[in-house]
C-alpha positions as a LaTeX table, in Angstrom:
\begin{tabular}{lrrr}
\hline
Residue & $x$ (\AA) & $y$ (\AA) & $z$ (\AA) \\
\hline
Met1 & $-22.18$ & $-0.21$ & $-9.51$ \\
Ala2 & $-21.54$ & 2.08 & $-6.57$ \\
Thr3 & $-22.68$ & 5.65 & $-6.68$ \\
Ser4 & $-19.99$ & 8.20 & $-6.03$ \\
Gln5 & $-20.79$ & 11.49 & $-4.42$ \\
Val6 & $-18.26$ & 14.24 & $-3.97$ \\
Gln7 & $-18.68$ & 15.80 & $-0.58$ \\
Thr8 & $-16.27$ & 18.45 & 0.64 \\
Val9 & $-18.28$ & 19.84 & 3.54 \\
Ser10 & $-17.19$ & 18.53 & 6.91 \\
Thr11 & $-19.04$ & 19.36 & 10.09 \\
Gly12 & $-17.40$ & 20.60 & 13.25 \\
Val13 & $-18.35$ & 17.37 & 15.01 \\
Asp14 & $-16.51$ & 15.30 & 12.40 \\
Lys15 & $-13.44$ & 17.51 & 12.70 \\
Ala16 & $-13.56$ & 17.13 & 16.46 \\
Lys17 & $-13.85$ & 13.33 & 16.16 \\
Leu18 & $-10.85$ & 13.23 & 13.83 \\
Ala19 & $-8.86$ & 15.44 & 16.19 \\
Val20 & $-9.75$ & 13.23 & 19.17 \\
Ala21 & $-8.77$ & 10.13 & 17.19 \\
Ala22 & $-5.42$ & 11.70 & 16.29 \\
Leu23 & $-4.85$ & 12.71 & 19.93 \\
Leu24 & $-5.67$ & 9.17 & 21.06 \\
Val25 & $-3.06$ & 7.77 & 18.68 \\
Val26 & $-0.46$ & 10.20 & 20.05 \\
Ala27 & $-1.52$ & 9.41 & 23.62 \\
Ala28 & $-1.31$ & 5.67 & 22.96 \\
Leu29 & 2.22 & 6.03 & 21.60 \\
Ala30 & 3.22 & 8.24 & 24.52 \\
Ala31 & 1.73 & 5.77 & 27.01 \\
Phe32 & 3.66 & 2.96 & 25.35 \\
Tyr33 & 6.95 & 4.71 & 26.03 \\
Val34 & 6.04 & 6.18 & 29.42 \\
Leu35 & 4.90 & 2.80 & 30.76 \\
Gly36 & 8.14 & 1.10 & 29.73 \\
Lys37 & 9.05 & 0.27 & 33.35 \\
Gln38 & 5.63 & $-1.22$ & 34.10 \\
Gly39 & 6.24 & $-4.26$ & 31.91 \\
Gln40 & 5.50 & $-5.22$ & 28.38 \\
Leu41 & 1.96 & $-6.39$ & 29.07 \\
Val42 & 0.93 & $-3.00$ & 30.43 \\
Gln43 & 2.88 & $-1.22$ & 27.69 \\
Trp44 & 1.28 & $-3.12$ & 24.82 \\
Gly45 & $-2.13$ & $-3.09$ & 26.51 \\
Ala46 & $-2.09$ & 0.71 & 26.73 \\
Leu47 & $-0.97$ & 1.00 & 23.12 \\
Leu48 & $-3.62$ & $-1.39$ & 21.80 \\
Val49 & $-6.44$ & 0.10 & 23.90 \\
Gly50 & $-5.53$ & 3.62 & 22.77 \\
Leu51 & $-5.30$ & 2.62 & 19.12 \\
Ala52 & $-8.57$ & 0.67 & 19.31 \\
Ala53 & $-10.32$ & 3.68 & 20.83 \\
Ala54 & $-8.91$ & 5.91 & 18.07 \\
Val55 & $-10.14$ & 3.52 & 15.39 \\
Val56 & $-13.62$ & 3.34 & 16.93 \\
Ile57 & $-13.87$ & 7.13 & 17.10 \\
Phe58 & $-12.53$ & 7.49 & 13.56 \\
Phe59 & $-15.12$ & 5.06 & 12.17 \\
Thr60 & $-17.95$ & 6.97 & 13.86 \\
Ser61 & $-17.02$ & 10.11 & 11.89 \\
Glu62 & $-18.27$ & 10.73 & 8.36 \\
Pro63 & $-14.86$ & 10.14 & 6.70 \\
Gly64 & $-14.61$ & 6.86 & 8.64 \\
Lys65 & $-18.05$ & 5.78 & 7.47 \\
Glu66 & $-17.12$ & 6.66 & 3.89 \\
Leu67 & $-13.90$ & 4.65 & 4.19 \\
Tyr68 & $-15.82$ & 1.66 & 5.51 \\
Ser69 & $-18.35$ & 1.98 & 2.69 \\
Phe70 & $-15.56$ & 2.21 & 0.13 \\
Gly71 & $-13.92$ & $-0.92$ & 1.54 \\
Arg72 & $-17.22$ & $-2.80$ & 1.49 \\
Asp73 & $-17.84$ & $-1.78$ & $-2.15$ \\
Ala74 & $-14.29$ & $-2.71$ & $-3.12$ \\
Trp75 & $-14.66$ & $-6.14$ & $-1.52$ \\
Arg76 & $-17.94$ & $-6.63$ & $-3.37$ \\
Glu77 & $-16.17$ & $-5.82$ & $-6.67$ \\
Val78 & $-13.30$ & $-8.20$ & $-5.89$ \\
Lys79 & $-15.82$ & $-11.00$ & $-5.45$ \\
Lys80 & $-17.04$ & $-10.36$ & $-9.01$ \\
Val81 & $-13.58$ & $-10.91$ & $-10.54$ \\
Val82 & $-13.11$ & $-14.13$ & $-12.47$ \\
Trp83 & $-9.70$ & $-15.34$ & $-11.36$ \\
Pro84 & $-7.58$ & $-17.52$ & $-13.66$ \\
Ala85 & $-7.14$ & $-21.19$ & $-12.94$ \\
Arg86 & $-3.83$ & $-22.37$ & $-11.47$ \\
Lys87 & $-2.65$ & $-23.78$ & $-14.82$ \\
Glu88 & $-3.48$ & $-20.51$ & $-16.60$ \\
Ala89 & $-1.68$ & $-18.44$ & $-13.98$ \\
Ile90 & 1.44 & $-20.61$ & $-14.19$ \\
Gln91 & 1.45 & $-20.42$ & $-18.00$ \\
Met92 & 1.09 & $-16.63$ & $-18.02$ \\
Thr93 & 3.85 & $-16.30$ & $-15.42$ \\
Ala94 & 6.12 & $-18.48$ & $-17.53$ \\
Tyr95 & 5.36 & $-16.34$ & $-20.60$ \\
Val96 & 6.31 & $-13.21$ & $-18.69$ \\
Phe97 & 9.59 & $-14.73$ & $-17.46$ \\
Val98 & 10.52 & $-15.88$ & $-20.96$ \\
Phe99 & 9.68 & $-12.47$ & $-22.41$ \\
Val100 & 11.80 & $-10.73$ & $-19.76$ \\
Leu101 & 14.69 & $-13.09$ & $-20.45$ \\
Val102 & 14.48 & $-12.51$ & $-24.22$ \\
Met103 & 14.29 & $-8.73$ & $-23.75$ \\
Ala104 & 17.25 & $-8.76$ & $-21.37$ \\
Leu105 & 19.29 & $-10.75$ & $-23.86$ \\
Phe106 & 18.27 & $-8.42$ & $-26.70$ \\
Leu107 & 19.16 & $-5.29$ & $-24.72$ \\
Trp108 & 22.49 & $-6.78$ & $-23.61$ \\
Leu109 & 23.38 & $-7.68$ & $-27.21$ \\
Thr110 & 22.34 & $-4.22$ & $-28.42$ \\
Asp111 & 24.43 & $-2.58$ & $-25.72$ \\
Lys112 & 27.51 & $-4.68$ & $-26.50$ \\
Thr113 & 27.11 & $-4.12$ & $-30.24$ \\
Leu114 & 26.86 & $-0.36$ & $-29.83$ \\
Glu115 & 29.78 & $-0.41$ & $-27.40$ \\
Trp116 & 31.91 & $-2.30$ & $-29.92$ \\
Leu117 & 30.78 & $-0.05$ & $-32.77$ \\
Phe118 & 31.44 & 3.26 & $-31.03$ \\
Tyr119 & 34.41 & 2.53 & $-28.79$ \\
Asp120 & 36.38 & 0.06 & $-30.91$ \\
Leu121 & 35.57 & 0.99 & $-34.51$ \\
Ile122 & 34.68 & 4.69 & $-34.51$ \\
Leu123 & 36.67 & 6.11 & $-31.60$ \\
Gly124 & 39.39 & 3.51 & $-31.49$ \\
Trp125 & 39.37 & 3.16 & $-27.71$ \\
Lys126 & 40.56 & $-0.40$ & $-27.19$ \\
Lys127 & 40.13 & $-1.89$ & $-23.77$ \\
\hline
\end{tabular}
């Protein structure tokens, strides 16, 4: 089981790294549009290089390291899950579909019965 620590203190260096990463994302998007006349290869290259640099800087900050750690722990937990067999999954899906169909039919019949009761019998509003 992973240990969870609540940490609200962020250093100035981490804030600066996050700001630089955000500026790199904005710069990459700006470069994508400014380099429109240079060709698509240059355009997409500038965008991808800028975004990759932003991601690298983000993951060197403390929030980035925590996000990576969280993802690693989540993947470890997913590996522990016992997934149903194909036959089991198909059966459960069929049960859900049948239940939804029965409930839809029940609600439709209830609606039509109440409509008939109120509008035709009580209020006398014939269609």
